C-alpha positions in Angstrom: 0.2 0.1 -0.2 1.3 3.5 -1.3 0.8 6.8 0.3 1.1 10.1 -1.1 3.5 12.8 0.0 0.7 14.6 1.1 -1.6 11.7 2.9 1.9 11.2 4.6 2.2 14.7 5.8 -1.2 14.7 7.0 -0.8 11.8 9.2 2.4 12.8 10.6 0.8 16.3 11.7 -2.1 14.1 13.1 0.5 11.4 14.8 2.0 14.3 16.1 -1.2 14.8 19.1 -0.8 11.0 19.5 0.3 9.4 22.7 1.5 5.7 22.2 -0.3 2.9 22.3 1.9 0.0 22.1 5.4 -0.4 23.4 7.6 -3.1 22.3 10.5 -4.2 25.2 13.9 -5.9 25.3 11.9 -9.1 25.3 10.5 -8.4 21.9 7.7 -9.0 19.5 5.4 -11.5 21.7 1.7 -12.5 20.9 0.3 -10.5 23.4 2.3 -7.3 21.6 0.9 -8.5 18.1 -2.3 -9.1 19.3 -2.4 -5.5 21.1 -1.2 -3.9 17.9 -3.7 -5.8 15.8 -6.0 -4.5 18.1 -4.7 -1.0 17.9 -4.9 -0.8 14.0 -8.0 -1.9 13.9 -9.3 0.6 16.0 -7.0 3.4 15.2 -5.9 2.7 11.9 -2.8 5.3 12.7 -1.2 4.5 15.8 2.3 5.5 18.0 4.3 2.9 19.4 7.3 2.9 21.5 10.2 1.0 20.8 11.9 0.6 24.2 15.2 -0.6 23.2 18.1 1.1 23.4 20.0 0.2 20.3 19.0 2.2 17.5 19.6 -0.8 15.3 17.6 -3.4 18.1 14.9 -0.7 16.9 14.8 -0.5 13.5 14.9 -4.4 13.1 12.0 -4.8 15.4 10.2 -2.0 13.6 10.4 -3.6 10.1 9.0 -7.3 11.9 6.2 -5.9 13.4 5.7 -3.7 9.7 5.8 -7.3 8.5 4.0 -8.6 10.6 0.9 -6.2 10.8 0.8 -4.7 7.1 1.1 -1.8 8.5 3.2 0.9 6.8 5.7 3.4 8.4 5.0 7.0 8.4 7.2 8.2 10.6 10.1 7.8 13.2 11.1 10.0 16.0 13.8 8.6 18.7 12.0 5.4 19.9 8.4 6.3 18.9 7.1 5.3 15.4 4.0 5.8 13.0 2.1 3.4 11.4 -1.1 2.9 9.6 -2.9 0.7 8.2 -6.0 1.5 6.5 -9.3 -0.1 7.7 -12.5 0.5 6.0 -14.7 -0.6 8.3 -13.3 1.3 11.4 -15.1 2.9 13.8 -15.4 6.4 12.9 -15.8 7.5 16.5 -11.9 5.6 17.1 -10.2 6.0 14.1 -7.7 8.8 14.9 -7.8 9.3 10.4 -11.7 9.3 10.6 -11.9 11.5 13.3 -9.3 14.0 11.9 -11.0 13.9 8.3 -14.4 14.7 9.7 -13.0 17.1 12.0 -11.8 19.0 9.5 -13.6 18.8 6.6 -16.5 20.8 7.8 -14.7 23.9 7.5 
């Protein structure tokens, strides 16, 4: 799934206000983490995750793994936090960070 630069920019501005909803630690990617990630992407589409690992290379490898496992797109990484997006056509507009934003800004 490819996103335009404009979409990515819009997602980054939404993501700016989000708090991480999933934290991955040195314990790695457990079933629990994947289930949490899955639920968060389904509900919110656009989420921040925190990679609580000291080494940058380890964070990058883990992020790559999470993106592959979840089918999400990495929008941005800043330090230990990554912004991920996965479209869900059935997402609840009240929960989806994307739909909520579009609805909020589409009325002007």
